[in-house]
N, C-alpha and C positions, 0 to 999 in steps of 0.2 A: 504494500500500500504506500503510495507516494504522499507528499505533503498535501497536495490538493485533495486527495481522498480523505486523509485524516481531518483536514479543515472542513470539508463538506459534512462529515459525520458530526464534528463538534458544533458547527454552526447550526445544524438541524436540531441537535439536542438542546443547545443553549438559546436558540432563537435570536442569534445575532448575525451580523453581516459576515459572509464568508471571507471577503477580502481582508477584513480586519483580523480575523482568526489566522489567515495565511501569514499576514505580516507578523503577528505575535509568535507564531510557531517558528518562522524562519529566523527571527531575532534570537530565540532560544537555541535553535539548532546550530547557529553560527558559533555559539560558545560550547559546542559539543555536549549540550544537555541531552540525555537520552530521550527518545520520542515519547515514551510513556510518561516520564517525568514532565516533559514539556506540555503534554496534553493536560495533565493534572493542574499545572500552573495556569494554563489558559482557562480551564474550568473555574478555578478559584477567582481569577481576575474578573470573570463575567458572572460571578455569583452562582456558579454551578456546584460549589463545594467540592468534595473529593469524589463525587460520583464517577463511576467507571474505573476507579483505581483497582488494581489487582489485590487479592488477599495478601495478608502478611507473608512475606517470602520465607522459605525454609532457612534455617541456620546453616551456615557454611563456614569452613575454615578459610583463612586469608589466602592460603596457597591455591584454593579452588576457584577463586574469583577471576573471572575473565570479562572482557568487554562485551561478551554476549549476554551477561546478566543485566536485566533491567534494574533490579534492586535486590538487596540481600539483607539478612540479619546476621550479625557477627558479635562475638564476645572477644574483646581485645584489651590490650594495655595501651595507654597513651604514652608514646615515646617523646613527642615534641608538640608544642602548641605555640605557633606564632600568630601575630596580628598585623594586618596592613589594610590599607584602603585601595580599592581598585575601581576603575570606571566600567560600569556594566549597564548596557542599554542607555547610555547617556547620563547615568546617575553615579555618584560616588557611594560605594558600599563598603562597609568594614567587614572583613571576613576573618575567620580563624582557619589556620591551615598547619599541617605538619604530617606526622606519621603515626599510624597505629601498628600494633604487632600482636600476634599470638604465637603459639609454639611452632607454627608451620611457616611463618614468613612475615613480611612487612608490607604495608600499603600506604600510600599517601592519601590525604583527605582534604577537603575544603568544607567548612561549616559556614553556611550562609546566614546563620543567626547565632546568638550567644547561647551555648548550652551549659557553660559553667565548669567544664572539666579542665584539669590541669595534668601536666606530665606525671606519670606514676599511677594515675587513676585506672581502675579496671572497670570496664563498661560493657553492657549489652546494648547494642545499637540495632534497632529494628527499622526496616524499610529505608535503608540507606541506598540512594541511587548510585549507579555505577556508570562512569563515563571514561573515555580514553583521554589520557593526558600524556604527551611526550611518548606515545606508543605503548603506554602501560595503563592498566585499569586504575582508577582513582575513585574513592568514595565521596559522594556528595551528600551532605546533611542539610536538610531544609525543614520547613514547617511540617512536612509529612513524616519526618523522622522522629522516632521515639528513642530517647537516651536514658538509661537507668544504670545504677550501680550494679555491677555483676555480683552474683551470689558468692563467688570465691575469687581471690586474687588470681590474675592471669600470669602464669610463668612465661618469661620470654628470654631469649638468648641475647637480645640486642640491648645496648646501653640505654637507660632511661634518662631523658634530659637532653638539652641541646648543646652541651659543652663539646667542642671539638678543637683539635689542633688544625692549623691551616692546611697541612698536607692532606688531611682527611676531608676537607671541604669539597663538595661536588656541586656542579650546576644543578638547580632544582631543589637544593636543600632549603628548608624553611624552619623558622624557629630555632636557629643556631645561636650559640653563645661562643665568643672568642676572647682570649686575653692576649693582647698584641701591643706592639709599639708602632706608632704612626711614623713611617719612614719618609713619606712625602705627602704634602697636602697643598692643593691649589684651588682657589675659588674660581668658578666659571659661571657664565650666564648662557643658558641654552634656550632655544625656542621649543616650548612644550605644548601640550594640548590646551593649556590655559594661557598661552602667551609666553613671555620671557620668564624663565625660572632660574633662580640662583641655586647652585649646587656646589658641593665640595668634592673633589676627586683626589686620589692619591694612591699610596701603596702602604699596606700593613705588613708587619713581619712578626714571626715568633721563631723559636729555635728549630722549627721543622720546615718552614717555607715562607714565601712572600706571595701576596695576592693584591690585586687592585681593589679599590673600594669607591663607592659613591655614597655620599650623605645627601639625601634628598631634603633634609631639614637641617641645613648647616649649623653645627654647634661649635662654639669657640674652643671647647676643650678638645675637639678632634683636630689637633694641630701637630705639626712635625715635631717629633721628639717626645710626645706624650705617651705614657704607658697606661693602657685602658683595659677595662673589662666592658665589652659591648654585648648586650643581651638582645635577643630577638631580632636577628637579621635574616634576610632571605638572600639566596644566591642565584644569579642568572648567568648565562653565558654571554660574554662580551669579547668579540674578536677571537673567539675560539677557546677562551679560558674562563674559569670560574671568576666571578666578580661579586664581592660582598656589597650588599645594599642596606643602608640604614634608612629607616622610615621615622615618621613621627612617633611611632610606638616603640622604637628601639631605646634601650636604656644604656647610658654611658656613665661609667663610674671610674674615676682616676684610681690607679693602683698605687699602693705605698712603696712597692719595690719595682725596680726596673725589670722589664721583660727581656730575656735573653734572645738575641736575634742571630741566627747563623750567618756568617759571612759567605759561606759556600752554599751553592744550590744543592739540593739532594741529588745524588748520582743514582740513576736507575738504569736498568737494561732498557733497550728500546721497546721490548715487548711490554715491560711493566709500565713504561711511560705512555705508550699508546693505549694500553688497557685502562689507564686512568681517565682517558677521554679528553684531556686538555689540561695543561699545567702552565702556570704563569712563569715560573723560574725553575728550570730543570737542567741537569747536565747528563749527557750521554757520551760514550766513547765508541767509535766504530771505524770501519774502513770505508773509504770513498770508493764506490764501485764504478760510478760514471758521473759525468757532467751532462745534465739534461739539455734538450733544446730550449731555447729562450734564455740562454746564459751568455755571459760576455758583454758585448756591446749591444744595447737594446734601445728602443725608442719608447717614450712615455707620452701620454696625453697631458697637455699642460692644464687641462680643466680638472681631471679626476685623478691623475697620476697612474692610471692603469697602463699596462703595456699595450702599445699600438703596433699594428702591422701595416707596412706600406703606407704610412701616413693616415691610416684609418683607425679611429677609436670605435669600439662596439657601442659606446654610449653617446658619443658626440660627433660621429661621422668623420669627415675630412678635417684634420687639424694640423697645425704646424708643430710637429713633435719635438720633444726635447731628448737629447742623448743622455744615456745613463749606463751604469755598470751594475751587473747582478750575476750571481751564481745560484743555480739550482742543482744540488748534488745529491745523489743517492748514498746514504750512509747505512752500513750493515754491521751489526755486532754479533751475528750468529743466532740471535733470538728473533729479530724482525728487522724491517727497514723503515727509514723515514727520509723525507725530502728535506734537506737542509737548505735554507735560503739565506744567502749572504747579501747585505746591502752594499752600497757603493764603496764605503770605506773598507769593509772587510774584503770585498772583491779586489780593490786596488792593492791591498796588502798581499793577497795570494798571487795576483797578476805581476806584481813588481812595478806597477806604474799606475798613474791616475787616468782620468778620462781623456786628457789631451794626448797622453802616450798611446792609449788604445785607438783613438781616432787617427793618429798618425800611422800606426801600424796597419789599420784597415785601409787607409788611403793608399799606402805603399803597395799593399798586396791586392788592392782593388777587390777586397773581400773581407767583410767585417767578421766572418766566422773564424778568422785567424786568432782573434782574441780569445774566444771560447776554447779553441784548440790548444792555445798556449796554456790556458788555465788548467785544462784537463791533463796536459803533460806534466804539470807541476804537482797536482793533488791526487789524481786517480791512483789507487793502490796504497796510499798512505793512511796511517791511523791518526785520527783527529779527536780531540776533546772539544765538544760543542756545548755551549751554554746558551739558553734562550727560552723563548716562549713557544710551547707546543700546542697546536690546534689539530683536532681530529674531526673529519667529516666524512660524508659518503664517498668523497674522491680520494681519501687517503689521509696520511699524517704529514704535517708540515712543521718544521722547527725553524722559527725566525731567529737566527743566530745573533747573539750579542758578543760572544767570544768564540773564536775558531782558531785552534792552534794544534800543532803536532802533539800527539799524546805520548806520555812517557811509557805507557803500557799499551801493547798491541793486542786488541781483542781477537784478532785472527790467530795469533800465537796461542792464546788461551784456549780458543776453540779447537785448534789442532791438537793441543795437549790432551784435552778432554776426550776427543775422538780416538786418540792413540790409546788412552787408558781403557776406553770401552772395547776397542779392538782386541786388547790383550785379554 
């Protein structure tokens, strides 16, 4: 049954205009609200009460929940509970969000009204809607949902509460608490949905990692050098890495003692780094297998900075391009591969000359590919230590390098040693 058929059925039951019902349903479906839940919401809006809703759903374990469920009843432990305001159908709505768990697994949730539960509470939740969020099922709690204290405490294997080290922060986390030092902080004005908005951006650090942050309600205490406990933040992906977001509901408390911050980035195998899904500051060591096309002397669009081909930008059409240097190299450590991207300065360092030198070499050879070939001759086969920001998407893993230097240890030698031991 498509939206029109659902709308026709509702309009007939409620005695209202079909086009208005279609508009209401589509607004809800755009936010991935399940169709049954959306129909109930439309019924309530037009005075139809909860008529037509399904019976109380059977109780299920968290691990059994899929996006095929319309609604479920679960008995869970509250792991985290964050609060923020979102724009929904043109209105600002305060929601609660976080994670539930039982003995079988964890699941994220959004509560569209205040139910009064806190981390650590054990609850039986009836008629919780299920929708897809970031490819996974998520529970939606609304006015049709019943929340009660569970008969017995729910045992879980997951940590209760939002405290995390930065290295364990992931995009999509909500209701997290961190203890950090503010390494960088800068005030900016951006154009937002309500006009110009003042924000504060920068970098936070602890002894495990560093991550970028945005404070959407800029606080004077979130200043460079400050040691802080920040409670109730949410995490979203920004430029491929987790970014911590402070809202009006976040609580910031100065710490009496300084927070230790590691000077070095965590060193991971490439497989570990890729599995993390995106890291702001990470170090890997591997062998350069090849220099990819699009390296060496390249052209960029002056409007957007993207690489242009033959004077054509995909976004801006024909442009007067600007010359630049870049390297895209495949790095392998025996566990996985990653594309390492070097900016103009790092490229100049491995090439042994700047942009003017590269242009001169290309002019002399009447072929700009000689620059990439020269770079490949210098670095392919070598073992390198690379530090930078890792992003992972459907097209692969990319490491935007901030440091790129010959490694003291060759991962290829280590891999060969392990293989020799296995062969014995």
